[in-house]
C-alpha positions in Angstrom: 71.2 38.2 -83.0 74.2 38.9 -85.3 75.2 37.0 -88.2 78.0 35.5 -86.2 75.4 34.5 -83.6 73.3 32.8 -86.3 76.4 30.9 -87.7 77.3 29.5 -84.1 73.7 28.6 -83.3 73.4 26.6 -86.7 76.6 24.8 -85.9 75.3 23.7 -82.6 72.1 22.7 -84.0 73.9 20.3 -86.5 76.0 18.8 -83.9 79.2 20.6 -84.2 80.5 21.4 -80.7 84.0 22.8 -81.5 85.6 25.5 -83.8 89.3 25.3 -84.3 91.2 28.5 -85.3 93.5 31.4 -84.8 92.0 34.7 -83.8 92.4 38.1 -85.4 90.6 41.4 -85.9 88.6 40.3 -88.8 87.2 37.1 -87.1 87.1 38.1 -83.5 83.3 38.6 -83.6 82.9 34.9 -84.3 84.9 34.1 -81.1 82.6 36.6 -79.2 79.6 34.7 -80.5 81.0 31.3 -79.4 81.5 32.8 -75.9 78.0 34.0 -75.9 76.7 30.5 -76.8 77.0 29.4 -73.4 79.2 26.4 -74.1 77.0 24.9 -76.9 80.1 25.4 -79.1 83.7 25.8 -77.8 86.6 27.6 -79.5 90.0 26.1 -79.6 93.0 28.4 -80.5 95.8 26.7 -82.4 99.4 28.1 -83.0 99.2 28.2 -86.7 96.2 28.2 -89.1 97.6 25.0 -91.0 97.3 23.2 -87.7 93.9 24.6 -87.0 92.6 23.3 -90.4 94.2 19.9 -89.6 92.5 19.9 -86.2 89.2 20.3 -88.0 90.2 17.5 -90.5 91.2 15.1 -87.6 88.0 16.0 -85.6 85.9 15.1 -88.6 87.8 11.8 -89.4 87.4 10.7 -85.6 83.9 11.7 -85.0 82.2 11.5 -88.4 81.0 15.1 -87.9 81.9 18.1 -90.0 85.0 19.8 -88.8 85.0 23.7 -88.6 88.0 26.0 -88.8 88.0 29.8 -88.4 90.8 32.3 -89.3 91.2 35.9 -90.0 92.0 37.7 -93.2 95.4 38.0 -95.0 98.2 35.8 -93.9 95.8 33.9 -91.6 93.5 33.0 -94.4 96.4 32.0 -96.6 97.8 29.7 -94.0 94.5 27.7 -94.2 95.3 26.6 -97.8 97.5 23.5 -97.2 95.2 22.1 -94.6 92.1 22.6 -96.8 94.0 21.1 -99.7 94.5 17.9 -97.7 90.8 17.8 -96.8 89.9 18.3 -100.4 92.2 15.6 -101.6 91.2 13.1 -98.9 87.4 14.0 -99.2 87.1 15.3 -95.5 84.2 17.5 -94.6 85.5 20.8 -93.2 83.8 24.2 -93.1 86.2 27.2 -93.2 84.9 30.5 -91.8 87.4 33.1 -93.0 87.3 36.7 -91.9 87.6 39.6 -94.4 88.1 43.4 -94.1 84.8 45.4 -94.0 83.1 45.8 -97.4 83.2 49.5 -97.1 87.0 49.5 -97.2 87.4 47.0 -100.2 89.5 48.6 -102.8 90.4 51.6 -100.6 93.6 50.2 -99.2 92.2 48.1 -96.5 94.7 46.1 -94.5 94.7 42.6 -95.8 92.4 43.3 -98.7 91.6 40.3 -100.8 88.5 41.6 -102.5 89.9 41.5 -106.0 89.6 45.2 -106.3 92.1 48.0 -106.9 94.9 45.5 -107.7 94.3 43.2 -104.8 93.8 39.5 -105.5 90.4 37.8 -104.9 90.3 35.4 -102.0 87.5 33.5 -103.7 89.7 32.7 -106.7 92.3 31.3 -104.2 89.9 29.1 -102.2 87.6 27.9 -104.9 89.9 25.3 -106.5 90.3 23.3 -103.3 86.8 23.6 -102.0 83.4 22.1 -102.9 81.7 25.4 -102.2 83.1 28.9 -101.9 81.1 32.1 -101.4 81.5 35.6 -99.9 78.8 36.6 -97.6 78.2 40.1 -98.9 75.0 40.8 -97.0 73.5 39.8 -93.7 70.4 38.3 -95.3 72.5 36.0 -97.5 73.8 34.0 -94.6 70.4 32.2 -94.4 71.0 30.5 -97.7 74.8 30.4 -97.9 75.5 28.7 -94.6 73.3 25.7 -95.2 74.6 25.4 -98.8 78.1 25.4 -97.5 77.4 22.8 -94.9 75.4 20.5 -97.5 78.4 20.7 -100.0 80.9 19.8 -97.5 79.1 16.7 -96.6 77.9 15.7 -100.0 79.8 13.3 -102.4 82.5 14.1 -103.2 83.1 15.6 -99.6 85.5 18.2 -98.9 86.0 21.7 -97.7 83.4 24.4 -98.0 84.5 28.1 -97.5 82.6 31.2 -96.5 84.3 34.5 -96.6 83.0 36.8 -94.0 83.5 40.6 -94.1 83.8 42.1 -90.6 80.9 44.5 -91.0 78.6 41.7 -92.2 79.6 39.5 -89.2 78.4 42.3 -86.9 75.2 43.0 -88.8 71.8 41.8 -87.5 70.9 38.4 -88.8 67.5 37.6 -90.4 65.2 35.0 -88.9 66.8 31.5 -88.7 66.2 29.2 -91.6 63.8 26.2 -91.4 66.7 23.8 -91.5 69.9 22.8 -93.0 69.4 20.9 -96.2 70.6 17.3 -96.1 72.6 15.9 -99.1 70.3 14.7 -101.7 69.4 11.1 -101.6 71.3 9.0 -104.1 69.5 7.3 -107.1 69.3 3.5 -106.6 72.0 1.4 -108.2 71.4 0.6 -111.9 69.8 -2.7 -112.0 71.6 -3.9 -115.1 74.9 -2.8 -113.6 74.0 -4.6 -110.3 73.2 -7.7 -112.1 76.5 -7.7 -113.9 78.3 -7.1 -110.5 76.4 -9.9 -108.7 77.0 -12.4 -111.5 80.8 -11.7 -111.4 81.0 -12.0 -107.7 78.9 -15.2 -107.5 81.0 -17.0 -110.2 84.4 -16.0 -108.9 86.3 -18.6 -107.0 88.6 -16.1 -105.4 88.0 -12.4 -104.6 90.3 -9.8 -103.2 88.7 -6.8 -101.6 90.7 -3.6 -101.2 89.0 -1.4 -98.7 89.8 2.4 -98.5 89.1 5.6 -96.5 85.5 5.7 -97.9 84.6 2.7 -95.7 85.5 4.8 -92.7 83.8 7.9 -94.0 80.5 6.1 -94.7 80.9 3.9 -91.5 80.5 0.5 -93.4 83.1 -1.5 -91.6 80.4 -4.1 -90.6 79.2 -4.3 -94.2 82.6 -4.8 -95.5 83.3 -7.6 -93.1 79.9 -9.3 -93.9 80.6 -9.0 -97.7 84.0 -10.6 -97.2 82.5 -13.5 -95.3 79.9 -14.1 -97.9 82.3 -14.0 -100.7 85.0 -16.0 -98.9 87.2 -13.0 -99.9 90.7 -11.9 -98.9 90.8 -8.2 -97.7 93.6 -5.7 -98.1 93.5 -2.1 -97.1 94.9 1.1 -98.5 97.6 2.9 -96.6 95.3 5.6 -95.5 92.6 3.2 -94.2 94.4 0.6 -92.2 91.6 0.6 -89.6 88.7 -0.2 -91.9 89.2 -3.9 -91.5 90.4 -6.2 -88.6 94.1 -6.5 -89.1 94.0 -9.7 -87.0 91.4 -11.6 -89.1 92.5 -14.6 -91.0 91.1 -12.9 -94.1 93.4 -9.9 -93.8 96.2 -10.0 -96.4 97.9 -6.7 -95.6 98.4 -3.1 -96.8 98.3 -2.4 -100.6 100.7 -0.1 -102.3 104.2 1.3 -101.9 104.2 0.8 -98.1 102.4 -2.5 -98.2 102.8 -6.2 -98.2 103.9 -8.6 -101.0 101.0 -10.9 -100.0 98.6 -8.4 -101.6 100.2 -8.9 -104.9 100.2 -12.6 -104.5 96.5 -12.7 -103.7 95.7 -10.3 -106.5 97.4 -12.5 -109.1 95.2 -15.5 -107.9 92.0 -13.4 -107.7 89.2 -13.7 -110.3 87.8 -10.4 -109.1 89.3 -7.4 -107.4 86.7 -5.4 -105.6 87.6 -1.8 -104.6 85.4 -0.5 -101.8 85.7 3.2 -100.8 89.0 3.8 -102.7 89.9 5.1 -106.2 93.3 3.3 -105.8 95.7 6.2 -106.3 99.4 5.4 -107.0 100.3 5.3 -103.3 97.8 2.4 -102.8 98.5 0.6 -106.1 102.2 0.7 -106.4 103.5 -2.7 -107.5 100.0 -3.8 -108.3 99.5 -2.5 -111.9 100.5 -5.7 -113.8 98.3 -7.8 -111.6 95.4 -5.4 -111.9 95.6 -5.5 -115.7 94.9 -9.2 -115.7 92.1 -9.1 -113.2 88.4 -8.0 -113.4 88.2 -4.9 -111.2 85.0 -3.6 -109.7 84.9 -0.1 -108.1 82.4 0.9 -105.4 82.9 4.5 -104.6 81.2 7.9 -105.5 84.1 8.6 -107.9 85.5 6.3 -110.5 88.8 4.6 -109.8 92.2 5.4 -111.4 92.5 1.9 -113.0 90.2 0.4 -115.6 87.1 -1.1 -113.8 83.5 -1.7 -113.9 82.3 1.2 -111.7 79.2 1.4 -109.5 79.0 5.1 -108.7 77.2 6.5 -105.7 77.4 6.1 -101.9 79.3 3.2 -100.7 76.7 2.1 -98.1 73.9 2.1 -100.7 75.9 -0.2 -103.1 77.0 -2.5 -100.4 73.4 -2.9 -99.1 72.2 -3.7 -102.6 75.0 -6.3 -103.1 74.5 -8.0 -99.7 70.8 -8.1 -100.4 71.5 -10.5 -103.4 74.3 -12.7 -101.9 73.9 -15.9 -100.0 74.3 -14.9 -96.3 76.2 -18.1 -95.5 79.9 -17.3 -94.7 82.5 -19.0 -96.8 86.1 -19.8 -95.9 88.7 -17.8 -97.8 91.6 -19.5 -99.6 94.9 -19.9 -97.7 97.4 -17.0 -98.0 100.7 -16.1 -96.5 99.3 -13.2 -94.6 100.8 -9.7 -94.2 104.3 -10.8 -94.1 106.7 -7.8 -93.7 109.1 -6.9 -96.4 112.7 -7.9 -95.7 114.1 -5.4 -93.2 117.5 -3.7 -93.7 119.9 -5.0 -91.0 120.2 -2.2 -88.3 123.8 -1.4 -87.6 123.7 2.2 -86.7 123.1 4.3 -83.5 119.7 4.6 -82.1 116.6 2.3 -82.2 115.4 0.4 -85.2 112.0 1.2 -86.7 110.9 -2.4 -86.3 111.7 -2.3 -82.5 110.1 1.0 -82.0 106.9 0.1 -83.8 106.8 -3.2 -81.9 107.0 -1.2 -78.6 104.2 1.1 -79.7 102.0 -1.9 -80.7 102.4 -3.5 -77.3 101.1 -0.2 -75.5 98.4 0.9 -78.0 94.9 0.7 -76.4 92.3 -1.0 -78.5 90.1 2.2 -78.7 92.9 4.7 -79.3 93.4 6.6 -82.5 96.7 6.7 -84.4 97.8 9.6 -86.6 101.0 8.8 -88.7 102.9 11.7 -90.2 104.8 11.7 -93.5 108.3 10.2 -93.8 110.3 7.1 -93.0 108.6 6.7 -89.7 105.2 6.6 -91.6 106.4 3.9 -93.8 107.5 1.8 -90.9 104.2 2.3 -89.0 101.9 1.6 -92.0 103.9 -1.5 -92.8 104.3 -2.9 -89.3 101.9 -1.4 -86.8 98.5 -3.2 -86.5 95.5 -0.8 -86.4 93.7 -0.5 -83.1 90.5 -2.7 -83.0 88.1 0.2 -82.3 90.1 3.4 -83.2 91.1 5.3 -86.3 94.5 4.7 -88.1 95.0 7.9 -90.2 97.7 8.8 -92.7 97.1 11.9 -94.8 98.2 10.8 -98.2 96.0 13.3 -100.0 98.7 16.0 -100.0 101.2 14.3 -97.7 102.2 17.5 -95.8 104.6 17.1 -93.1 103.5 18.2 -89.6 99.8 17.4 -90.4 99.4 15.0 -87.4 100.2 17.5 -84.6 97.0 19.3 -85.3 94.9 16.5 -86.5 95.7 14.4 -83.5 94.6 17.0 -81.2 91.4 17.6 -83.1 90.7 13.8 -82.9 91.4 13.5 -79.2 89.3 16.6 -78.2 86.5 15.6 -80.5 86.3 11.8 -79.5 87.6 12.1 -75.8 90.0 9.0 -76.7 93.7 8.6 -76.2 95.4 9.5 -79.6 98.8 8.6 -80.7 100.8 10.9 -83.0 103.8 9.2 -84.6 106.0 11.8 -86.4 109.6 12.3 -87.3 111.8 15.3 -86.2 111.2 17.0 -89.5 107.5 17.1 -89.0 108.0 18.1 -85.4 110.2 21.1 -86.5 107.5 22.2 -88.8 104.3 22.2 -86.6 105.4 20.5 -83.4 104.7 23.6 -81.2 101.0 22.6 -81.4 102.1 20.6 -78.3 101.4 23.9 -76.6 97.8 23.5 -77.7 97.6 20.1 -76.4 98.9 21.3 -73.0 96.6 24.3 -73.0 93.5 22.1 -73.5 94.7 19.1 -71.7 94.2 16.9 -74.8 94.8 13.2 -74.4 97.5 13.0 -77.1 100.6 11.1 -76.9 103.3 12.6 -79.2 106.0 10.0 -80.3 108.8 11.6 -82.3 111.2 9.5 -84.2 114.2 11.7 -84.2 117.1 11.0 -86.8 118.2 14.6 -87.1 117.4 14.6 -90.7 114.6 14.6 -93.3 115.1 10.8 -93.4 113.1 9.9 -96.5 114.9 12.7 -98.4 118.3 11.3 -97.1 117.3 7.9 -98.3 116.5 9.2 -101.8 119.9 11.0 -101.9 121.5 7.7 -101.0 119.7 5.6 -103.6 119.0 7.7 -106.4 121.9 10.2 -106.4 124.7 7.9 -105.1 125.0 9.5 -101.6 127.5 12.1 -103.0 126.0 14.8 -100.8 123.2 15.4 -98.5 121.1 18.7 -97.9 119.0 16.8 -95.5 121.2 15.9 -92.4 121.1 18.1 -89.6 123.0 18.8 -86.3 122.0 16.9 -83.2 118.8 18.3 -81.6 117.8 17.3 -78.1 114.0 17.7 -78.8 112.9 16.1 -75.5 115.0 18.5 -73.5 113.6 21.5 -75.3 110.0 20.4 -75.0 110.5 19.6 -71.3 111.9 23.0 -70.7 109.2 24.7 -72.5 106.3 22.7 -70.9 107.4 21.9 -67.3 103.9 20.3 -66.5 104.1 18.0 -69.6 105.2 14.3 -69.1 108.3 14.2 -71.4 110.6 11.3 -71.9 113.7 10.9 -73.8 113.7 7.1 -74.5 117.1 5.4 -75.0 115.6 2.3 -76.4 112.4 0.5 -77.3 111.8 -0.8 -73.7 111.9 2.8 -72.3 109.6 3.9 -75.2 107.2 1.2 -74.2 107.2 2.1 -70.4 106.6 5.8 -71.3 103.6 4.9 -73.6 102.1 2.8 -70.8 102.5 5.6 -68.3 100.8 8.0 -70.8 97.9 5.6 -71.1 97.3 5.6 -67.4 97.2 9.4 -67.0 94.9 12.1 -68.5 96.3 14.7 -70.7 99.2 14.9 -73.2 102.6 13.2 -73.0 105.6 13.4 -75.3 108.2 10.9 -76.0 111.2 11.2 -78.3 113.9 8.5 -79.2 116.8 8.5 -81.6 117.2 6.7 -85.0 119.8 6.2 -87.6 119.0 8.4 -90.7 120.6 5.8 -92.9 118.1 3.1 -92.0 115.9 2.2 -95.0 112.2 1.9 -94.2 109.9 -0.8 -95.6 109.0 1.4 -98.7 108.8 -0.8 -101.7 110.5 1.7 -104.2 113.5 1.9 -102.0 113.8 -1.8 -101.4 113.4 -2.4 -105.0 116.2 0.0 -105.8 118.4 -2.1 -103.5 117.1 -5.4 -105.0 115.7 -6.5 -101.6 112.0 -6.0 -102.0 111.4 -9.8 -101.5 109.9 -10.3 -105.0 110.9 -11.9 -108.2 112.8 -9.3 -110.2 111.8 -10.8 -113.5 108.2 -10.6 -112.5 108.4 -7.0 -111.2 111.2 -5.5 -113.6 108.9 -2.8 -114.8 107.8 -1.5 -111.4 111.2 -1.7 -109.9 112.9 -0.1 -112.8 110.3 2.8 -113.1 110.9 3.5 -109.4 114.6 3.7 -109.7 114.5 5.8 -112.8 111.7 8.3 -112.7 108.6 7.5 -110.8 110.0 7.8 -107.3 106.6 7.8 -105.5 106.9 9.3 -102.1 
């Protein structure tokens, strides 16, 4: 058994059944080991290493298992960085297996040398800042300790990427006897009893509680516990933009999405609340835009392994452990929540230009979306519309990569989610994101992944165009492009793929229903006006059409107009 055989066997033993990546001379032995595994682990080849990393990310988010990505040395290794950065920022467990030139050639002019010797840069210094664990496997014997350490680090709080740098000669070397087992993350200490008493007292005496639930609820699989907690407290529930699926969007307790792509009802409920309970979120700027003044006047309690970005009583540690301790002390009888307006959308800009409006397109998606589908939403104006207007599927993920917000993330992540879970997955992206990484459609076709790609084409980097209009008087645009018939190009490139150029929301809806009824991938593209303003609070505030009292929100509105410009 070689070192690479040992790695693949350990991955299979811990439940990992897929490795995403791009091949190359210094990682090809790993692919040979996958082939020899007899199907215990499958290898899937992407078109670009960034997409391979996001496939591993999407796989992890959809399955709850660790995602694995493999890449060769040099440019292949460097292409992993933005994908791993997203996993680091969003706390997603990913193991990166990165090939390196043979140790015997380090510092001697090896092709793609990143050993740090003889003037080359050190790959460890590049990967370490965006990983929870980074090590070079310099000897065959060290894999027995380093592999379980890396896997444990990726799955421990705070979760994130772990990186193993694998020289080619070490990959080929004979492996030592297998280790006894992969260490599990250490058990967390119980909740501090004094802190728990303080939290319970605050919750019991509060007349009105607003829960804001984040991605950590999905990561720890505690949706049921959050719903139970909300019922016992008679609480309203809001979600962060990256966690729309962690609470039933149709529940009478649901008040909407918090932050810059969210609903005014969240601000209204926060102002009335005695306690704001953050569960599985640190409440970064994208999730708290427009909430700072209301938060300052409310007792905030944070339940997350890491402290929130706002002043709060913090209960550190795993979310599940804390929720279990709190639920054990609360009266199990459900309470009715106070009346609220519900997730009322922000005032929409009248649609006068060519193409379909965001509201109509999102409504068409909502009408076709299966209850158990996953939704992956890319960056840009289309994302703002989907987050604001599209209800999350009842039994699927609704993922927005706001950690780094990289365009093109969804094309890989959606494929990873679909292949890992076996469920229909919708990818909603703009043409800018497609032109960056949309050729991963080839990967979906190659592996017959059940992904429906929906491209909102405004022949522009739409959010950048909006910013040019609002903040720079629209005197110029670097972000408007010539017309591109994306559907025609994709249809010509992939003749077996179901491709539709939809002229309106009705045709979009029919194409989506058709994709639901068939196996494999599908692709739909429809046109939009690049000048349409999406439901993004800073933009609407700049126009004076955010639906709120300008005297009550003058600080947020003026800050966004002048200098903050979140997005």
